[in-house]
C-alpha positions, 0 to 999 in steps of 0.5 A, spaced: 538 622 706 534 622 712 537 629 714 535 632 707 528 629 708 527 632 715 529 638 713 525 639 707 519 636 711 520 642 716 520 647 711 514 644 708 510 646 714 512 653 713 510 654 706 504 658 704 499 655 699 501 659 693 508 657 695 507 650 696 502 650 689 508 653 685 513 648 688 508 642 686 507 645 679 515 645 678 515 638 681 510 635 677 513 639 671 520 635 672 517 628 673 513 629 667 520 631 663 523 625 665 531 624 665 532 623 672 534 617 676 530 613 679 532 615 686 531 623 684 524 621 681 522 618 688 525 624 692 521 628 687 515 624 688 515 624 696 516 632 695 510 632 691 506 628 696 508 633 702 507 639 698 500 636 696 498 635 703 500 642 705 496 645 699 490 640 702 491 643 709 490 650 707 484 649 702 481 645 708 482 651 713 479 656 708 473 651 707 472 651 715 473 659 715 468 660 709 463 654 713 464 658 719 462 665 716 456 662 712 454 659 719 453 666 722 446 669 722 445 673 716 444 680 720 451 679 723 455 678 716 451 684 713 453 688 719 461 686 718 460 688 711 458 695 712 464 696 717 461 694 723 466 689 724 471 693 728 473 700 725 470 706 729 470 712 725 471 718 728 
């Protein structure tokens, strides 16, 4: 069982936000539906906790990016919005 948990934890680290969120929704649905053994329920709960951590990291990263973007001077942000952020026309 440890090997499965290790494999699942490693796979969790490569999930994107939407993938982790969708799998978390499925885990919650299965837990709410019931009909699983105690061991299965515990495994689902643990997977859900891992997935919630992945989602939280993605959201915290997005928040940090937004905060950094908003902290830049307004003029710099306006230049980027007008296309001054890297594209040369010609």
